N, C-alpha and C positions, 0 to 999 in steps of 0.2 A: 786551806793550803796556804803556806807562806810564800810570798813572791820572792824571787831571786833576781839578781841583776846579770845581764849578759851583753855581749857585743854582737852586733849583727851587721852584715853588709847587704843592703837592699838589692833585690833583683828587680829590674825595671822592664816593663813591657816594651819589646822591640818595635820601633816605629815602622820598620820595613816588613816585619812579619809578626803581627800581633798575637800569633799563637805561641811565640817563643819569648823567653826572657833574655835580657842582657845584663851583665854585671854592673852594679852601681859603683861609684867611686868613693863614696863616703862610708865611714864606719859610724854606727850609732850605738850608744849605750842605752839599753832599754830595760825596764822592769819586766820580768817574765812572769806574768800573772796566770799562765796556763800550764806551766811545767813542761814546756817544749824541750825536746832532746837536742843534742848537738847535731847539726846538719839538717834539721827539719826545716821545711819551707813554712814560714809563719806570716801572719798578717799583723801589722802593728799600726799604731796611730801616734801622732805627736802633738805637742802644744796643749791647749786647754782640753782637747778631746781625750788626751791621755788620762787626765784626772777624773774622767767620768767612768773609768773602769772600776769594778767592784773593789771596795776597801781602799781606794786611792784618792778619795775626794779631798782630803786635807794634806796629802803628801806632796812634796815639791818634786813632781815627776814631769819630765818633758817628753818621754817616749815610753810606750808600754806595748808588750806583745799581747794581742787580744784573741788570737786564734792560731791553730796549728793545722796546716793542710792535711797532714797525715791523720791526725785525730778526727778531722771532719770527714775525710774519705772513709775511715773505718766506721764511723757512726752512720754514714750514708749507706755503706754496703750492708750493714746490719739491718737498717730500716728497709732497704730494698728487698733483702732476703725475707724479712718478716712479711712485707706486703705481698711478695710473689707467692708465698707459701699458703696464703689464704684460699 
């Protein structure tokens, strides 16, 4: 899969209620290495860690999306269904 570029606004864990997110104030331009859709909650990394993502070792990348919460939840529910059906 070819990576694309997107802008994201980080959601931060709320200090007063760690079960909730609060909006961040910065906008980050990141390489989307997982094909996340618009509005998906994603995980990303910045700096030298971003270059450790697959196929980005030699790329001048400062931020990369490394996971999608929706995709993770879908794969988790499938594995739970498979495990429960045994």
